[in-house]
MMTF fields as JSON, N, C-alpha, C and O atoms, coordinates in Angstrom:
{
  "mmtfVersion": "1.0.0",
  "mmtfProducer": "UNKNOWN",
  "numBonds": 479,
  "numAtoms": 480,
  "numGroups": 120,
  "numChains": 1,
  "numModels": 1,
  "chainsPerModel": [1],
  "groupsPerChain": [120],
  "chainIdList": ["A"],
  "bondAtomList": [4, 2, 8, 6, 12, 10, 16, 14, 20, 18, 24, 22, 28, 26, 32, 30, 36, 34, 40, 38, 44, 42, 48, 46, 52, 50, 56, 54, 60, 58, 64, 62, 68, 66, 72, 70, 76, 74, 80, 78, 84, 82, 88, 86, 92, 90, 96, 94, 100, 98, 104, 102, 108, 106, 112, 110, 116, 114, 120, 118, 124, 122, 128, 126, 132, 130, 136, 134, 140, 138, 144, 142, 148, 146, 152, 150, 156, 154, 160, 158, 164, 162, 168, 166, 172, 170, 176, 174, 180, 178, 184, 182, 188, 186, 192, 190, 196, 194, 200, 198, 204, 202, 208, 206, 212, 210, 216, 214, 220, 218, 224, 222, 228, 226, 232, 230, 236, 234, 240, 238, 244, 242, 248, 246, 252, 250, 256, 254, 260, 258, 264, 262, 268, 266, 272, 270, 276, 274, 280, 278, 284, 282, 288, 286, 292, 290, 296, 294, 300, 298, 304, 302, 308, 306, 312, 310, 316, 314, 320, 318, 324, 322, 328, 326, 332, 330, 336, 334, 340, 338, 344, 342, 348, 346, 352, 350, 356, 354, 360, 358, 364, 362, 368, 366, 372, 370, 376, 374, 380, 378, 384, 382, 388, 386, 392, 390, 396, 394, 400, 398, 404, 402, 408, 406, 412, 410, 416, 414, 420, 418, 424, 422, 428, 426, 432, 430, 436, 434, 440, 438, 444, 442, 448, 446, 452, 450, 456, 454, 460, 458, 464, 462, 468, 466, 472, 470, 476, 474],
  "bondOrderList": [1, 1, 1, 1, 1, 1, 1, 1, 1, 1, 1, 1, 1, 1, 1, 1, 1, 1, 1, 1, 1, 1, 1, 1, 1, 1, 1, 1, 1, 1, 1, 1, 1, 1, 1, 1, 1, 1, 1, 1, 1, 1, 1, 1, 1, 1, 1, 1, 1, 1, 1, 1, 1, 1, 1, 1, 1, 1, 1, 1, 1, 1, 1, 1, 1, 1, 1, 1, 1, 1, 1, 1, 1, 1, 1, 1, 1, 1, 1, 1, 1, 1, 1, 1, 1, 1, 1, 1, 1, 1, 1, 1, 1, 1, 1, 1, 1, 1, 1, 1, 1, 1, 1, 1, 1, 1, 1, 1, 1, 1, 1, 1, 1, 1, 1, 1, 1, 1, 1],
  "groupList": [{"groupName": "UNK", "atomNameList": ["N", "CA", "C", "O"], "elementList": ["N", "C", "C", "O"], "formalChargeList": [0, 0, 0, 0], "bondAtomList": [1, 0, 2, 1, 3, 2], "bondOrderList": [1, 1, 2], "singleLetterCode": "X", "chemCompType": "L-PEPTIDE LINKING"}],
  "groupTypeList": [0, 0, 0, 0, 0, 0, 0, 0, 0, 0, 0, 0, 0, 0, 0, 0, 0, 0, 0, 0, 0, 0, 0, 0, 0, 0, 0, 0, 0, 0, 0, 0, 0, 0, 0, 0, 0, 0, 0, 0, 0, 0, 0, 0, 0, 0, 0, 0, 0, 0, 0, 0, 0, 0, 0, 0, 0, 0, 0, 0, 0, 0, 0, 0, 0, 0, 0, 0, 0, 0, 0, 0, 0, 0, 0, 0, 0, 0, 0, 0, 0, 0, 0, 0, 0, 0, 0, 0, 0, 0, 0, 0, 0, 0, 0, 0, 0, 0, 0, 0, 0, 0, 0, 0, 0, 0, 0, 0, 0, 0, 0, 0, 0, 0, 0, 0, 0, 0, 0, 0],
  "groupIdList": [1, 2, 3, 4, 5, 6, 7, 8, 9, 10, 11, 12, 13, 14, 15, 16, 17, 18, 19, 20, 21, 22, 23, 24, 25, 26, 27, 28, 29, 30, 31, 32, 33, 34, 35, 36, 37, 38, 39, 40, 41, 42, 43, 44, 45, 46, 47, 48, 49, 50, 51, 52, 53, 54, 55, 56, 57, 58, 59, 60, 61, 62, 63, 64, 65, 66, 67, 68, 69, 70, 71, 72, 73, 74, 75, 76, 77, 78, 79, 80, 81, 82, 83, 84, 85, 86, 87, 88, 89, 90, 91, 92, 93, 94, 95, 96, 97, 98, 99, 100, 101, 102, 103, 104, 105, 106, 107, 108, 109, 110, 111, 112, 113, 114, 115, 116, 117, 118, 119, 120],
  "secStructList": [7, 3, 3, 3, 3, 3, 7, 6, 6, 7, 2, 2, 2, 2, 2, 2, 2, 2, 2, 2, 2, 2, 6, 6, 7, 7, 3, 3, 3, 3, 3, 2, 2, 2, 2, 7, 7, 7, 2, 2, 2, 2, 2, 2, 2, 2, 2, 2, 2, 7, 2, 2, 2, 2, 5, 7, 1, 1, 1, 1, 2, 2, 2, 2, 1, 7, 2, 2, 2, 2, 2, 6, 6, 1, 1, 2, 2, 2, 2, 2, 2, 2, 2, 2, 2, 6, 6, 6, 6, 5, 7, 1, 7, 7, 7, 3, 3, 7, 6, 6, 6, 6, 1, 7, 7, 7, 1, 7, 7, 2, 2, 2, 2, 2, 2, 2, 6, 6, 7, 7],
  "xCoordList": [-109.194, -109.113, -108.219, -108.162, -107.467, -106.352, -107.288, -108.273, -106.615, -107.698, -106.379, -105.659, -106.242, -105.246, -105.854, -107.083, -105.37, -105.329, -104.612, -103.448, -105.454, -104.926, -105.756, -106.881, -105.373, -106.011, -105.714, -104.754, -106.82, -107.22, -106.17, -105.932, -105.562, -105.345, -103.547, -102.806, -103.032, -101.61, -101.013, -101.516, -99.839, -99.614, -98.86, -98.578, -98.533, -98.195, -99.094, -99.291, -100.155, -101.405, -102.053, -102.267, -102.272, -102.382, -101.95, -102.55, -100.217, -99.171, -100.097, -100.671, -99.972, -100.058, -101.5, -101.438, -102.389, -103.471, -103.471, -104.002, -102.744, -102.861, -102.203, -102.56, -100.842, -100.014, -100.857, -100.852, -101.75, -102.604, -103.538, -103.621, -104.297, -105.121, -104.863, -105.551, -103.328, -102.704, -102.542, -102.559, -102.365, -101.908, -102.899, -102.831, -103.982, -105.072, -105.333, -105.533, -105.442, -105.582, -106.568, -106.475, -107.976, -109.194, -108.533, -107.511, -109.4, -108.719, -110.064, -110.73, -110.096, -111.083, -110.247, -109.058, -110.593, -109.828, -110.869, -112.025, -109.671, -110.505, -109.82, -108.654, -110.752, -110.167, -110.412, -111.482, -108.901, -108.759, -109.778, -110.238, -109.929, -110.361, -111.845, -112.219, -112.663, -114.1, -114.282, -115.104, -113.361, -113.646, -112.611, -112.886, -111.798, -111.004, -109.901, -109.92, -109.034, -107.989, -108.823, -109.168, -108.949, -109.81, -109.289, -108.106, -109.429, -108.293, -107.929, -106.931, -108.583, -108.501, -107.208, -106.161, -107.397, -106.511, -105.18, -104.123, -105.034, -104.094, -103.509, -102.294, -104.145, -103.604, -102.622, -101.576, -103.022, -102.949, -101.75, -101.012, -101.691, -100.398, -99.318, -98.25, -99.192, -98.508, -97.666, -96.451, -98.373, -97.831, -97.106, -96.015, -98.086, -97.098, -95.631, -94.625, -95.684, -94.832, -93.962, -92.82, -94.698, -94.191, -94.48, -94.024, -95.129, -95.573, -94.288, -94.184, -93.543, -91.998, -92.188, -92.181, -92.371, -92.505, -93.812, -93.772, -94.932, -96.247, -96.293, -96.691, -95.709, -95.517, -94.913, -93.795, -95.336, -94.793, -94.271, -95.124, -92.567, -92.25, -91.858, -91.401, -92.002, -91.557, -92.874, -92.967, -93.686, -94.809, -95.056, -94.109, -95.783, -96.855, -96.985, -96.165, -98.257, -99.058, -97.967, -98.15, -96.965, -96.377, -95.514, -95.25, -95.002, -94.164, -95.06, -94.575, -96.213, -97.333, -97.604, -98.137, -97.301, -97.55, -97.019, -95.802, -97.549, -96.303, -95.722, -96.102, -94.809, -93.448, -94.274, -93.723, -95.484, -95.667, -96.432, -96.506, -97.287, -97.932, -96.831, -97.119, -95.295, -94.638, -93.784, -93.347, -93.735, -92.962, -93.885, -93.565, -95.083, -96.399, -96.221, -97.184, -95.451, -95.916, -94.578, -94.453, -93.725, -92.562, -92.432, -91.35, -93.832, -93.946, -95.19, -96.049, -95.067, -96.352, -97.442, -97.943, -97.882, -99.028, -99.755, -100.922, -98.533, -98.758, -99.355, -100.218, -98.156, -98.22, -99.715, -100.351, -100.232, -101.766, -102.375, -102.728, -102.457, -103.413, -103.222, -104.162, -102.083, -101.971, -102.448, -102.651, -102.514, -102.596, -104.179, -104.779, -104.743, -106.059, -106.605, -107.277, -106.179, -106.79, -106.147, -106.906, -105.168, -104.234, -103.909, -102.796, -105.329, -104.948, -103.766, -103.135, -103.721, -102.713, -100.877, -99.958, -100.54, -99.599, -99.098, -97.971, -100.46, -99.92, -98.859, -98.926, -98.275, -97.487, -98.516, -99.383, -98.508, -99.444, -98.609, -97.579, -99.182, -100.374, -100.124, -99.213, -100.78, -101.38, -101.546, -102.617, -101.047, -101.896, -102.054, -100.996, -103.385, -103.851, -103.709, -104.244, -102.884, -103.032, -103.736, -102.902, -104.504, -105.5, -104.35, -103.162, -105.127, -104.712, -104.124, -104.697, -102.72, -101.971, -100.766, -99.878, -101.084, -100.142, -99.119, -98.181, -99.31, -97.805, -98.322, -97.54, -99.565, -99.535, -100.065, -101.163, -99.274, -99.202, -97.842, -96.886, -97.784, -97.126, -97.454, -98.486, -95.925, -96.38, -95.66, -94.443, -96.101, -95.499, -95.89, -96.791, -95.603, -95.099, -93.704, -92.861, -93.527, -92.648, -93.119, -93.398, -93.139, -93.636, -92.612, -93.128, -91.477, -90.902, -90.941, -90.762, -91.273, -91.265, -93.234, -93.629, -93.895, -95.248, -95.326, -96.312, -94.424, -94.81, -95.004, -95.672, -94.339, -94.161, -95.472, -96.091, -96.155, -97.324, -98.294, -99.21, -98.533, -99.775, -99.148, -99.373, -98.136, -97.53, -97.382, -97.959, -96.462, -95.569, -93.893, -93.235, -93.592, -92.315, -91.382, -90.267],
  "yCoordList": [63.851, 62.125, 61.63, 62.06, 60.428, 59.515, 58.378, 57.94, 57.872, 57.309, 55.987, 56.439, 54.485, 53.785, 52.916, 52.887, 52.294, 51.828, 50.651, 50.68, 49.394, 48.03, 46.941, 47.02, 45.952, 44.596, 44.084, 44.39, 43.262, 43.294, 42.236, 42.102, 41.538, 40.081, 40.351, 39.494, 41.555, 41.975, 42.128, 43.017, 41.301, 41.494, 42.888, 42.97, 44.147, 45.384, 45.785, 46.099, 46.049, 46.623, 46.399, 47.361, 45.022, 44.787, 45.715, 46.552, 45.238, 46.274, 47.776, 48.084, 48.49, 49.361, 50.015, 50.896, 49.75, 49.264, 49.394, 50.37, 48.269, 48.438, 49.355, 49.592, 49.851, 50.822, 52.142, 52.747, 52.449, 53.496, 53.829, 54.886, 52.547, 52.111, 52.49, 53.009, 51.853, 52.407, 53.63, 54.202, 54.128, 56.102, 56.802, 57.953, 56.078, 56.877, 57.716, 58.861, 57.51, 57.817, 57.061, 55.888, 58.211, 57.907, 57.604, 58.069, 56.799, 56.756, 55.738, 54.881, 55.994, 55.189, 53.685, 53.898, 52.695, 52.018, 51.519, 51.096, 51.826, 51.381, 49.931, 49.633, 49.144, 47.927, 47.347, 46.926, 47.393, 47.489, 45.76, 45.697, 44.854, 44.006, 43.746, 43.066, 44.926, 44.792, 46.117, 46.24, 47.041, 48.654, 48.647, 49.602, 48.08, 48.375, 49.627, 50.383, 49.757, 50.674, 52.037, 52.01, 53.139, 54.712, 55.026, 55.198, 55.222, 55.324, 57.305, 57.811, 58.015, 59.079, 59.105, 59.709, 58.505, 58.647, 57.85, 58.228, 56.606, 56.478, 57.469, 57.649, 58.084, 59.291, 60.468, 60.904, 60.838, 61.488, 61.01, 61.783, 59.391, 58.961, 58.998, 59.286, 58.799, 58.672, 59.988, 60.02, 60.913, 62.348, 62.655, 63.197, 62.123, 62.406, 61.584, 62.185, 60.093, 59.299, 58.683, 58.391, 58.409, 58.063, 56.489, 55.731, 56.13, 54.41, 53.402, 52.291, 54.48, 52.812, 52.741, 51.61, 53.636, 53.424, 52.257, 51.141, 52.859, 52.182, 50.658, 49.745, 50.623, 48.994, 48.347, 48.795, 46.671, 46.308, 45.083, 44.246, 44.801, 44.114, 42.885, 42.003, 42.575, 41.704, 40.512, 39.652, 41.162, 40.448, 39.175, 38.982, 38.416, 36.794, 37.471, 37.288, 38.529, 38.538, 38.994, 38.626, 39.716, 40.278, 38.986, 39.034, 38.074, 36.968, 35.887, 35.471, 35.547, 34.992, 35.425, 34.538, 36.803, 37.426, 36.835, 36.725, 36.272, 36.479, 37.167, 38.337, 36.876, 37.559, 38.759, 39.85, 38.497, 39.834, 40.793, 41.915, 40.362, 41.346, 42.0, 43.129, 41.542, 42.053, 43.428, 44.438, 43.043, 43.768, 45.163, 46.351, 44.518, 45.829, 46.632, 47.383, 46.711, 47.619, 48.417, 49.071, 48.416, 48.938, 50.741, 51.318, 51.44, 52.801, 53.039, 52.245, 54.381, 54.651, 53.998, 53.016, 54.397, 53.783, 52.529, 52.315, 51.474, 50.193, 49.404, 48.61, 50.304, 50.27, 50.775, 50.044, 51.631, 52.472, 51.193, 50.601, 50.762, 49.368, 48.177, 47.432, 48.027, 46.466, 46.615, 45.702, 47.866, 48.405, 48.224, 47.671, 48.804, 49.153, 47.335, 46.91, 46.756, 45.34, 44.628, 44.649, 44.276, 43.729, 44.367, 44.607, 44.671, 45.759, 44.905, 45.415, 43.738, 43.415, 43.668, 43.242, 44.208, 44.799, 46.09, 46.345, 46.915, 48.155, 47.724, 46.845, 48.573, 48.578, 48.928, 49.742, 48.303, 48.803, 48.75, 48.08, 49.634, 50.327, 51.771, 52.4, 52.34, 53.622, 54.317, 54.626, 55.547, 56.226, 57.598, 58.221, 58.424, 59.437, 59.928, 59.278, 61.215, 61.634, 62.977, 63.693, 63.661, 64.364, 65.546, 65.306, 67.063, 68.628, 68.973, 68.885, 69.509, 70.18, 68.665, 68.938, 67.628, 66.685, 66.152, 65.584, 66.367, 66.19, 64.795, 63.951, 64.887, 64.019, 62.319, 61.962, 61.787, 60.33, 59.795, 60.539, 58.212, 57.489, 56.243, 55.97, 55.504, 53.797, 52.903, 53.088, 51.992, 51.228, 51.338, 52.172, 50.861, 50.945, 51.321, 50.48, 52.876, 52.857, 53.641, 54.836, 52.652, 53.642, 54.895, 55.729, 54.988, 55.749, 57.233, 58.336, 56.866, 58.363, 58.475, 59.505, 57.98, 58.048, 58.879, 59.555, 58.76, 59.652, 61.239, 61.938, 61.673, 63.171, 63.39, 64.372, 62.54, 62.594, 62.697, 63.357, 61.999, 62.087, 62.786, 62.518, 63.948, 64.587, 64.265, 64.836, 63.09, 62.51, 62.141, 61.133, 63.006, 62.66, 63.907, 63.861],
  "zCoordList": [-10.092, -9.717, -10.999, -12.151, -10.26, -10.595, -11.062, -10.468, -12.623, -12.652, -13.518, -14.408, -13.123, -13.378, -14.698, -14.645, -15.717, -16.457, -16.846, -17.247, -16.703, -16.756, -16.706, -17.199, -16.192, -16.514, -14.84, -14.133, -14.523, -12.84, -12.538, -11.338, -13.287, -12.922, -12.934, -12.452, -13.504, -13.654, -12.312, -11.625, -11.686, -10.967, -10.327, -9.132, -11.482, -11.188, -11.05, -9.876, -11.936, -11.855, -10.115, -9.376, -9.731, -8.178, -7.239, -6.566, -7.381, -6.961, -6.583, -5.538, -7.824, -7.875, -7.4, -6.542, -7.753, -6.34, -5.424, -4.894, -4.662, -3.607, -2.417, -1.264, -3.38, -2.853, -2.431, -1.359, -3.894, -4.023, -2.839, -2.212, -2.664, -1.513, 0.217, 1.097, 0.124, 1.303, 1.498, 2.588, 0.366, 0.772, 0.396, -0.035, 0.553, 0.63, -0.36, 0.045, -2.058, -2.741, -3.427, -3.787, -3.644, -4.377, -6.073, -6.578, -6.574, -8.129, -8.77, -8.19, -9.498, -10.449, -11.201, -11.439, -11.459, -12.368, -13.441, -13.395, -14.707, -16.055, -16.359, -16.101, -16.932, -17.11, -18.402, -18.842, -19.138, -20.477, -20.989, -22.129, -20.244, -20.134, -20.89, -21.846, -19.662, -20.25, -21.185, -22.093, -20.771, -21.339, -22.614, -23.34, -22.99, -23.843, -23.732, -22.761, -24.712, -24.527, -25.526, -26.707, -24.511, -25.142, -26.179, -25.886, -27.274, -28.759, -28.162, -28.676, -27.369, -27.71, -26.473, -26.706, -25.395, -24.15, -24.786, -24.282, -26.013, -26.189, -26.954, -26.874, -27.628, -28.4, -27.414, -27.894, -26.228, -25.532, -24.533, -23.923, -24.478, -23.697, -24.735, -24.195, -26.123, -27.121, -27.003, -26.81, -27.128, -27.077, -25.371, -25.2, -24.169, -23.48, -23.17, -22.794, -23.394, -23.376, -23.969, -23.613, -25.215, -26.674, -26.73, -25.874, -27.61, -28.056, -27.23, -26.711, -27.481, -27.087, -25.914, -25.428, -25.231, -23.333, -23.336, -22.817, -24.06, -23.984, -24.281, -23.558, -25.713, -25.981, -25.38, -25.127, -24.686, -23.826, -24.662, -24.957, -25.216, -25.656, -25.011, -25.738, -23.196, -22.609, -21.884, -21.008, -22.907, -21.685, -22.433, -23.195, -22.498, -23.023, -24.197, -25.096, -24.369, -25.296, -26.473, -27.633, -26.152, -27.473, -27.521, -28.722, -27.161, -27.169, -28.16, -29.212, -27.766, -28.139, -29.639, -30.307, -30.404, -31.847, -32.679, -32.526, -33.756, -34.919, -35.43, -35.454, -35.929, -36.345, -37.417, -37.568, -38.065, -38.859, -38.27, -38.771, -36.793, -36.158, -35.56, -35.164, -35.307, -34.23, -35.019, -34.469, -36.513, -37.476, -37.666, -37.712, -37.746, -38.101, -36.79, -36.637, -35.945, -34.43, -34.25, -33.214, -35.036, -35.399, -35.72, -35.825, -35.841, -35.788, -34.993, -34.61, -34.837, -33.746, -34.42, -33.872, -35.525, -36.104, -36.054, -35.725, -36.574, -36.025, -34.505, -34.13, -33.942, -32.327, -32.07, -31.31, -32.45, -32.192, -32.05, -31.03, -33.641, -34.391, -33.438, -33.161, -32.983, -32.224, -30.466, -29.666, -30.287, -28.745, -28.659, -27.737, -29.809, -29.962, -29.684, -28.744, -30.563, -31.34, -29.396, -28.426, -29.352, -28.086, -26.866, -26.397, -26.301, -24.872, -23.812, -22.886, -24.196, -22.915, -23.745, -23.045, -24.897, -25.203, -24.362, -23.938, -24.248, -23.503, -21.683, -20.824, -21.85, -20.681, -19.681, -20.0, -18.296, -17.312, -16.103, -16.037, -14.936, -15.408, -15.977, -15.441, -16.94, -16.928, -16.641, -17.164, -15.616, -14.766, -14.949, -15.041, -15.049, -15.613, -14.016, -13.117, -13.741, -12.132, -12.36, -11.805, -12.705, -12.919, -13.479, -13.693, -13.676, -14.117, -13.18, -12.093, -13.246, -12.724, -11.664, -10.857, -11.97, -11.411, -12.015, -11.457, -13.513, -13.97, -15.235, -15.671, -15.535, -16.856, -16.423, -15.999, -16.611, -16.741, -16.346, -16.127, -16.245, -15.527, -16.602, -17.215, -16.563, -17.172, -16.513, -16.486, -15.982, -14.778, -13.426, -13.344, -12.355, -10.96, -10.356, -10.044, -10.204, -9.119, -7.953, -7.859, -7.065, -5.677, -5.091, -4.348, -5.36, -4.998, -5.755, -5.238, -7.34, -7.874, -7.738, -8.283, -7.39, -7.178, -5.662, -5.369, -4.968, -3.506, -3.69, -2.928, -4.779, -4.816, -5.504, -5.094, -6.668, -7.024, -6.349, -6.84, -4.731, -4.003, -2.408, -1.228, -3.226, -1.834, -0.921, 0.004, -0.66, 0.383, -0.273, -0.015, -0.948, -1.652, -1.61, -2.129]
}
């Protein structure tokens, strides 16, 4: 089962979910705002993709953080603590493609996703 993690009002998440629906891919949506960032999944994402890729330093939430909070997120432990506290700093969507499908992706790339859904 494909699991899409993100925030429902995020434009990139909206595009990704619409694309999956258009491709006929069944998925479950995990809403960071309602359900939070699952700590055990975050640890797996760190191992698979690296904390640097997962930390969204371009978004509004990051820009609104004070400099001390930004400085505290300059290593894996600090980034992890921030992501658990402020889910909006996780780059979205994070997609778990299921067993044997190549772990996870971070962000939306329709071309790259085609191969994951057997159409590329």
